[in-house]
C-alpha positions, 0 to 999 in steps of 0.5 A: 300761749306758753306751755309750762313743763316743770320749770321750763317754758316752751315757746310755740315754733316761730312758723305758727305765730308768723302766719297767724292773724290777730285774735279779732280776725278770728273771733269775728268769724266765729258764729253761734249756730244751733247753739254751738260756736262754729266757723263757716267753710268760706271763712276757714278756706280764706284763713287757710289760703284756699278755696271753699270748693277745695275745702269741701272736696277734702271734707267729702273725701274724708266724711267719716272723720267729721261726725255731726258734733265736728261739722254740719251742713247748714239748712237753706234757712240758716244759709239764707240768714248767714247770707243776709247777715254776712252779705256773701252774695249779691241780691238776686243770686242764689246759694249754689251750695250749702255751707259747712259749719265746723266746731272747734273739734272739726277745725282741728280735724280739718287741719289733719285732712288738709295737711298743709303747713298753713292749715295746721298753723292756722288750726292751732291758732284758731283752737287757741282762740277758742280756748281763750274764749272759753276761759273768758266765759268761765272766769269769775268776772262773768259772775258779776255780769250774771249778777247784774243781769239778774238784778236788771231782770228783777227790776224790769219784771212787772213793768209790762203792765205799766208800759201797756197802760201808758200805750193805752193812754197814748192811744186814747189821746191820739185816736179821734173821740166819738163824742161831738165836741162843742166848737171852740170860740166866742159866739155873741148870742151865747151867755 
């Protein structure tokens, strides 16, 4: 992403783009938890080239820099859900420590705490990905999507009763009836 100053265009320093993974590698690690876009400590530590343990230690030493809107610890239920969704532990193993979830602002603060060149470069890249995602969500193209979703919702409204009636009829056809049926076939004495 270029920064325009008057008529001059500044390119970001080469060291920032050399270590940056493709945007898809980052967007695949952005999760929505508690209604916020966040990245988990294990994903950030992998991108920063360290371990989750050292990342958590740095955060705990500087906990005053991470208010609730920058970083929060997952609950056991959220951690279990992330475990089953992202398959981080083998079955039968327990979660030893609850993961941290970092918002966009928390990721930037984390780069200030870690202070490594790779952490700073990666944080800048991650923030740019967050910004591009936000711009995409706010673009005019999304108005078309919202309009189509509204149309689809209006078409489906009222069909619940019709679908229930179909299920009722199918259930009646499949379930055995209580009436005694007359055997099928020709009997020579009947006329």
